[in-house]
C-alpha positions as CSV (number, residue, x, y, z in Angstrom):
1,M,147.5,-8.2,16.8
2,R,149.7,-9.7,13.7
3,D,150.3,-13.4,13.4
4,N,153.8,-12.2,11.9
5,S,155.0,-9.9,14.5
6,T,158.7,-10.5,16.1
7,S,159.7,-9.8,19.2
8,S,161.6,-6.7,18.0
9,A,158.3,-5.7,16.4
10,L,156.4,-5.9,19.5
11,L,158.9,-4.6,22.1
12,N,158.8,-1.2,19.9
13,E,155.0,-1.1,20.3
14,L,155.5,-1.9,24.0
15,K,157.7,1.0,24.5
16,Q,154.7,3.5,23.3
17,L,152.7,2.4,26.5
18,H,154.2,4.5,28.7
19,P,155.6,8.5,28.5
20,K,158.8,7.0,30.4
21,L,161.3,4.4,30.4
22,I,161.3,4.2,33.6
23,D,158.7,5.0,36.1
24,L,159.1,3.2,39.6
25,S,155.7,1.9,41.0
26,L,154.2,-1.0,41.7
27,G,150.2,-0.4,40.8
28,R,150.5,-0.9,37.2
29,I,152.3,-4.2,36.9
30,E,150.0,-5.7,40.0
31,R,147.1,-4.6,38.0
32,L,148.4,-6.1,34.7
33,L,149.1,-9.3,36.6
34,G,145.9,-9.5,38.1
35,K,144.5,-10.0,34.6
36,L,146.7,-12.8,34.1
37,G,145.5,-14.5,36.7
38,D,148.8,-13.8,39.0
39,P,151.6,-15.7,37.5
40,H,154.1,-14.2,40.2
41,K,152.2,-16.2,42.6
42,R,152.7,-19.4,40.7
43,L,156.5,-19.2,40.3
44,P,159.2,-21.6,41.4
45,P,161.0,-20.9,44.6
46,V,162.8,-17.3,43.7
47,V,166.1,-15.8,45.2
48,H,165.6,-12.4,44.8
49,V,168.8,-10.0,43.9
50,A,169.5,-6.1,44.4
51,G,172.6,-4.1,44.4
52,T,174.4,-1.6,42.5
53,N,177.5,-3.7,41.1
54,G,178.0,-7.4,40.8
55,K,174.1,-8.6,40.5
56,G,174.7,-10.1,37.2
57,S,177.8,-12.1,38.1
58,T,176.7,-13.1,41.2
59,T,173.6,-13.9,39.7
60,A,175.9,-16.0,37.1
61,F,177.5,-17.8,39.8
62,L,174.6,-18.9,41.8
63,R,173.1,-20.4,38.8
64,A,176.5,-22.5,37.7
65,I,176.2,-23.7,41.6
66,L,173.0,-24.9,40.9
67,E,172.8,-26.1,37.7
68,A,176.2,-28.5,38.8
69,A,174.0,-29.5,41.8
70,D,171.5,-30.6,39.0
71,A,168.6,-28.0,39.7
72,R,166.7,-26.8,36.6
73,V,167.2,-22.8,37.2
74,H,165.2,-19.9,35.6
75,V,167.1,-16.6,35.3
76,Y,165.8,-13.0,34.7
77,T,168.6,-10.3,34.5
78,S,168.5,-6.7,32.5
79,P,169.2,-5.1,30.6
80,H,170.4,-7.4,27.4
81,L,173.6,-7.1,25.8
82,V,172.8,-8.3,22.2
83,S,169.6,-9.8,22.3
84,F,166.3,-9.4,24.3
85,H,165.8,-13.3,24.8
86,E,169.0,-13.0,27.0
87,R,166.9,-11.7,29.5
88,I,164.6,-14.5,30.2
89,L,166.8,-17.8,30.7
90,L,164.3,-20.9,31.1
91,A,165.6,-24.1,32.3
92,G,166.0,-26.9,29.7
93,P,165.3,-30.4,30.0
94,D,169.2,-31.2,29.8
95,G,169.4,-28.9,33.3
96,S,170.9,-25.9,31.6
97,A,169.1,-22.6,31.1
98,R,169.1,-21.2,27.9
99,P,167.2,-17.7,26.5
100,I,163.6,-17.8,25.7
101,N,163.3,-18.8,22.0
102,E,161.9,-16.3,19.7
103,D,158.1,-18.0,19.3
104,S,157.7,-18.3,23.0
105,L,159.0,-14.9,23.1
106,V,156.4,-13.5,20.9
107,D,153.7,-15.9,22.5
108,V,154.1,-14.6,25.8
109,L,154.4,-10.9,24.8
110,V,151.2,-10.9,22.5
111,R,149.1,-12.6,25.5
112,T,150.4,-9.9,27.9
113,Q,149.7,-7.1,25.6
114,A,146.3,-8.3,24.7
115,V,145.3,-8.6,28.3
116,N,147.2,-5.4,29.2
117,D,144.8,-4.1,26.4
118,G,146.6,-0.5,26.0
119,D,146.8,0.5,29.6
120,D,149.3,2.7,30.9
121,I,152.4,0.6,31.4
122,T,156.0,1.1,30.8
123,Q,157.7,-1.7,29.0
124,F,160.2,-3.0,31.8
125,E,156.9,-3.7,33.8
126,I,154.9,-5.4,30.8
127,T,158.0,-7.2,29.9
128,T,158.6,-8.5,33.5
129,A,154.9,-9.6,33.5
130,A,155.7,-11.7,30.1
131,A,158.4,-12.9,31.9
132,F,156.7,-14.2,35.0
133,L,153.9,-15.7,32.7
134,A,156.9,-17.6,30.9
135,F,158.4,-18.8,34.2
136,A,155.3,-20.1,35.6
137,E,154.5,-22.0,32.4
138,T,158.0,-23.8,32.5
139,P,158.8,-26.3,35.1
140,A,161.9,-25.6,37.0
141,D,163.2,-25.7,40.6
142,V,164.5,-22.1,41.3
143,L,164.0,-18.6,39.7
144,L,167.3,-16.2,40.2
145,L,165.2,-13.0,39.8
146,E,167.3,-9.9,39.1
147,V,166.1,-6.3,40.3
148,G,165.9,-4.2,37.3
149,L,166.5,-0.6,39.1
150,G,166.6,-0.1,43.0
151,G,164.2,-2.5,44.7
152,R,161.4,-1.1,46.6
153,L,159.4,0.1,43.6
154,D,161.0,-2.3,41.1
155,A,158.4,-4.1,39.0
156,T,160.0,-7.4,40.5
157,N,159.3,-6.5,44.1
158,V,155.8,-8.2,43.6
159,V,157.2,-11.8,44.7
160,P,155.2,-12.0,47.6
161,R,157.9,-14.3,49.4
162,P,161.2,-15.4,47.9
163,I,163.1,-18.1,49.5
164,L,166.5,-16.0,49.8
165,S,166.8,-12.4,49.3
166,L,170.4,-11.5,48.2
167,I,171.8,-7.8,48.4
168,T,175.4,-7.1,46.5
169,P,177.5,-4.2,46.7
170,I,175.7,-0.6,46.8
171,S,177.2,2.4,45.3
172,I,176.2,5.5,43.9
173,D,174.3,5.1,40.7
174,H,171.0,6.4,39.2
175,A,170.8,9.2,41.5
176,D,168.5,11.0,40.0
177,K,165.8,7.9,40.2
178,L,167.1,6.3,43.5
179,G,168.5,9.2,45.6
180,A,171.7,11.1,45.7
181,T,173.3,9.6,48.9
182,L,174.2,6.1,49.6
183,T,171.8,6.0,52.6
184,E,168.5,7.2,50.0
185,I,170.0,4.4,47.8
186,A,170.3,1.3,50.3
187,G,167.0,2.0,51.2
188,E,165.6,1.6,47.7
189,K,167.7,-1.8,47.6
190,A,166.7,-2.8,51.3
191,G,163.2,-2.5,50.0
192,I,163.4,-6.4,48.6
193,L,163.5,-7.4,52.1
194,K,160.6,-9.9,53.6
195,A,159.6,-10.5,57.0
196,G,160.9,-13.8,58.0
197,V,162.6,-14.4,54.6
198,P,166.6,-14.8,54.9
199,A,169.0,-12.3,53.5
200,I,172.7,-12.8,52.0
201,I,174.3,-9.3,52.4
202,S,177.6,-8.6,50.2
203,R,180.1,-6.3,51.4
204,Q,178.8,-3.0,51.9
205,P,179.8,0.8,52.6
206,D,179.0,1.5,56.1
207,E,176.5,3.9,55.4
208,A,174.5,1.2,53.3
209,A,175.2,-1.4,55.7
210,D,173.6,0.4,58.4
211,V,170.5,1.3,56.7
212,I,170.0,-2.8,55.5
213,D,170.5,-3.8,59.2
214,A,168.2,-1.1,60.3
215,T,165.3,-2.3,57.8
216,A,165.9,-6.0,58.5
217,R,165.4,-5.7,62.6
218,E,162.3,-3.6,61.8
219,L,160.8,-6.3,59.3
220,G,162.3,-9.5,61.2
221,A,164.3,-10.6,58.1
222,P,167.3,-12.7,59.4
223,L,170.9,-11.5,57.6
224,Q,173.8,-12.8,56.8
225,V,176.6,-10.2,56.4
226,W,179.9,-10.0,54.6
227,G,182.6,-9.2,57.2
228,R,180.5,-10.4,60.5
229,D,178.8,-13.6,59.5
230,F,181.1,-14.4,56.6
231,D,184.2,-13.6,54.4
232,A,185.8,-14.4,51.2
233,Y,189.4,-14.1,50.5
234,E,192.0,-15.4,48.0
235,Q,194.9,-17.3,49.8
236,N,197.8,-19.5,47.6
237,G,195.8,-18.9,44.2
238,R,192.5,-20.3,45.9
239,L,189.2,-18.9,47.2
240,I,188.7,-19.4,50.9
241,V,185.0,-18.8,52.0
242,Q,184.6,-18.4,56.1
243,R,180.7,-18.4,57.2
244,D,180.4,-19.0,61.2
245,E,182.5,-22.2,62.3
246,Q,182.5,-23.6,58.2
247,V,185.6,-22.9,56.1
248,V,185.5,-24.0,52.4
249,D,189.0,-24.1,50.1
250,L,187.6,-23.6,46.5
251,P,189.2,-23.3,42.9
252,M,189.5,-19.5,41.9
253,P,186.7,-18.1,40.2
254,A,186.3,-18.3,36.2
255,L,185.3,-14.3,36.2
256,V,188.5,-12.2,36.1
257,G,189.1,-9.5,38.9
258,P,189.7,-9.0,42.9
259,H,185.8,-7.6,42.5
260,Q,184.7,-11.6,41.1
261,I,185.9,-12.8,44.6
262,V,183.6,-10.6,46.6
263,N,180.8,-11.8,44.0
264,A,182.0,-15.4,44.2
265,G,181.9,-15.4,47.8
266,T,178.8,-14.1,48.2
267,A,177.1,-16.7,45.6
268,V,179.0,-19.5,47.7
269,V,177.1,-18.2,50.9
270,A,173.8,-18.0,49.2
271,A,174.2,-21.5,47.9
272,M,175.1,-22.9,51.4
273,Q,172.0,-21.3,52.4
274,L,169.7,-22.5,49.9
275,A,171.7,-26.2,50.5
276,K,168.8,-26.7,52.9
277,S,166.5,-27.1,49.7
278,F,168.6,-28.3,47.2
279,D,171.4,-31.1,47.0
280,I,174.4,-28.5,46.9
281,D,178.0,-29.9,47.9
282,E,181.4,-28.9,47.8
283,R,182.0,-30.5,44.3
284,A,178.9,-28.3,42.8
285,L,180.7,-25.4,44.2
286,E,183.8,-26.1,42.5
287,I,182.1,-26.9,39.4
288,G,179.9,-23.9,39.6
289,L,182.9,-21.2,40.3
290,T,185.0,-22.5,37.5
291,E,182.2,-22.8,34.7
292,T,180.6,-19.3,35.4
293,Q,180.1,-17.6,32.1
294,W,179.1,-14.0,32.0
295,P,179.5,-11.4,29.2
296,A,180.8,-8.1,29.4
297,R,182.3,-8.8,32.6
298,M,186.4,-8.1,32.2
299,Q,185.5,-10.3,29.1
300,R,188.8,-10.9,26.8
301,L,188.0,-10.8,23.2
302,S,190.6,-13.4,21.8
303,G,189.3,-12.8,18.2
304,G,187.1,-11.7,15.8
305,P,186.9,-8.4,13.8
306,L,187.6,-5.7,16.4
307,F,190.5,-8.0,18.1
308,D,192.3,-8.2,14.6
309,I,192.4,-4.2,14.4
310,L,195.2,-4.3,17.0
311,S,198.8,-5.1,16.8
312,Y,200.2,-8.8,17.4
313,G,200.5,-9.6,21.1
314,S,197.7,-7.2,22.1
315,E,194.7,-7.8,24.5
316,L,191.2,-6.5,24.3
317,W,189.2,-6.6,27.2
318,L,185.1,-5.5,27.5
319,D,183.3,-4.7,30.5
320,G,179.9,-3.0,31.2
321,G,180.8,-1.2,34.2
322,H,179.3,2.2,34.4
323,N,179.7,4.4,37.7
324,P,183.0,5.4,40.0
325,A,182.6,1.9,42.1
326,A,182.8,-0.2,39.2
327,A,185.6,1.7,37.7
328,E,187.5,1.4,40.9
329,V,187.4,-2.3,40.7
330,L,188.2,-2.3,36.6
331,A,191.3,-0.3,37.6
332,Q,192.4,-2.8,40.2
333,T,192.3,-5.6,37.9
334,A,193.8,-3.7,34.8
335,A,196.7,-3.0,37.7
336,D,196.9,-6.7,38.4
337,L,197.1,-7.7,35.0
338,E,199.8,-5.0,34.2
339,E,201.8,-6.7,37.2
340,R,201.6,-10.1,35.6
341,S,202.3,-9.0,32.2
342,P,203.4,-5.8,31.5
343,R,201.7,-3.5,28.6
344,P,200.3,-0.1,28.5
345,L,196.9,0.4,29.1
346,F,194.2,2.2,26.3
347,L,190.5,2.9,27.2
348,V,188.0,3.1,24.8
349,V,185.0,4.7,26.7
350,G,181.2,5.2,26.0
351,M,179.1,6.7,28.7
352,M,175.2,7.1,29.0
353,G,173.7,10.4,29.9
354,L,173.8,11.5,33.8
355,K,176.7,9.0,34.7
356,D,179.5,10.5,36.7
357,V,182.3,10.4,33.9
358,E,184.7,12.4,35.5
359,G,184.3,9.9,38.8
360,F,184.7,6.8,36.6
361,I,187.8,8.1,34.5
362,A,189.6,9.3,37.0
363,R,189.9,5.5,38.9
364,F,192.3,5.2,35.8
365,Q,194.7,8.2,36.4
366,G,198.2,7.1,36.0
367,L,197.2,3.7,34.7
368,A,195.9,4.7,31.2
369,R,197.8,6.0,28.5
370,S,195.0,7.2,26.8
371,V,191.4,7.6,26.7
372,H,189.5,7.5,23.5
373,A,185.5,8.4,23.5
374,V,182.9,7.2,21.5
375,P,179.2,7.4,20.6
376,I,177.1,4.1,21.8
377,P,174.8,3.5,18.9
378,G,171.1,2.8,19.5
379,A,171.1,3.6,23.2
380,H,167.9,3.6,24.9
381,E,168.4,7.0,26.2
382,A,170.5,9.7,25.6
383,P,174.1,8.9,25.5
384,L,177.0,11.1,27.0
385,Q,178.4,12.7,24.0
386,P,182.2,11.9,23.2
387,D,183.3,15.6,23.5
388,A,181.8,15.5,27.4
389,I,184.0,12.5,27.9
390,V,187.3,13.8,26.2
391,A,186.9,17.4,28.8
392,A,186.3,15.4,31.6
393,A,189.6,13.2,31.0
394,Q,191.4,16.3,30.1
395,S,190.3,18.1,33.1
396,L,191.9,15.1,34.7
397,G,195.2,15.7,33.1
398,M,194.6,12.7,30.8
399,T,195.3,12.4,27.0
400,A,192.0,11.9,25.6
401,A,190.6,11.9,21.9
402,M,187.1,11.4,20.2
403,A,186.0,8.6,17.6
404,D,183.0,8.1,15.5
405,T,183.1,4.3,16.1
406,V,184.7,1.5,18.3
407,E,186.8,0.5,15.3
408,A,188.0,4.2,14.7
409,A,189.1,4.3,18.2
410,L,191.0,1.0,17.8
411,L,192.7,1.9,14.8
412,A,194.1,5.4,16.6
413,I,195.2,3.6,19.3
414,D,197.1,1.1,17.2
415,R,198.6,4.1,15.3
416,Q,199.6,5.6,18.8
417,H,201.2,2.6,20.1
418,M,202.0,-0.4,17.4
419,G,203.4,-3.0,19.8
420,P,201.6,-5.0,22.0
421,K,199.1,-3.2,24.2
422,R,196.0,-3.7,26.6
423,V,192.6,-2.2,25.5
424,L,189.9,-1.8,27.7
425,I,186.3,-0.8,26.1
426,C,183.9,0.1,29.1
427,G,181.5,2.5,30.4
428,S,178.3,0.9,29.6
429,L,176.7,-2.3,29.2
430,Y,174.8,-0.8,26.2
431,L,178.1,0.1,24.5
432,A,179.2,-3.7,25.4
433,G,176.5,-5.1,23.9
434,H,177.0,-2.8,20.5
435,V,180.7,-4.7,21.0
436,L,179.5,-8.1,21.2
437,A,177.1,-7.6,18.3
438,L,180.1,-6.2,16.2
439,Q,182.2,-9.1,17.1
440,S,179.6,-11.6,16.1
441,G,178.3,-10.0,13.1
442,V,174.5,-9.3,14.0
443,E,172.4,-6.3,15.2
444,A,171.7,-5.7,18.7
445,Q,168.2,-5.4,19.6
446,P,167.5,-2.0,21.5
447,N,167.0,-1.9,25.0
């Protein structure tokens, strides 16, 4: 192994170890972890998070609450937006989790690659093993572990006994790998449930809830379920969370959109459950909700080269949502913004292949003036061609056009409407990462 390897070079090498980017299985990572001395059995207490939408936001809320309660928190998420280092957040001595630094990332990647010794394994599996090594060797009180894809056969599901499982809202996504129905997909997500391990279940469609309930009964996993055991809603500009006989009156969450009430409420109930192990009081809940940050989740970009393209008084928003359920909450958020501060809405959309582009864009019918389709540079797999996005929008009776770049799309929108406007860039986390890299003047690491 070269001493001067960078994480980018190493990650590229690791992609070559398996012909597929995604090949759901536990055997390969279990073999590798055994060679590494089973770091997944030496982790801090684990909160395991699965779901289709809201995993990242719910995890971000829970992290902020735990850190406000002075807990040292590790976090594992994917994909990254700009830098791979974002996936592995390590608890710092000051009580704030930060992305793993380059030297530490290179170290765990080199050690993991050496032990793997060229064996067949996907990049996600081997980097998850490397992350477990980093988490096991850095002191912390808790690890928030987000599933990569699905749950049952996801590389993170080797953790033998979490202290808490959490399933965020489930919808149709990754149908080619998880199944074409909500029932099938919910079965995969419910695969993270463990016998005797309590689980918090966020708001779900009935079909998904039934599968989760049946799986939990079979395993003996105690559930707290949205709408049955707890609820959360906005009342007079406050977030009200009810759990059994307990009612908590909290400030509205920092993240924007009605869907964040669901995510924040779920995180609060998870924190209440964890209060048996951590000193979480109402003050920690308040601080956590109001200080949560999570990029590319209805994030307002108020400066930088892309924002500067638009006319004075315009708003530029960014979200990585990429399926119809995500588009539904984005459209509702845009409608709420329109009600409070009227401005014409324009979409800049880039999507990955195999996504339901028509189902995504349809949620904005009657709301968006036009759709501007863009490619996604550096995408890890085949993105949807802009002409397919345009065709889908036009089939819905919407005005649509292609642009070669995000910058070109914003210039075209500004020519189309010279006054104040609201622009939402959406359709893919990979597009969101590209946008954030443009805003920062850096090059994004490929996923």
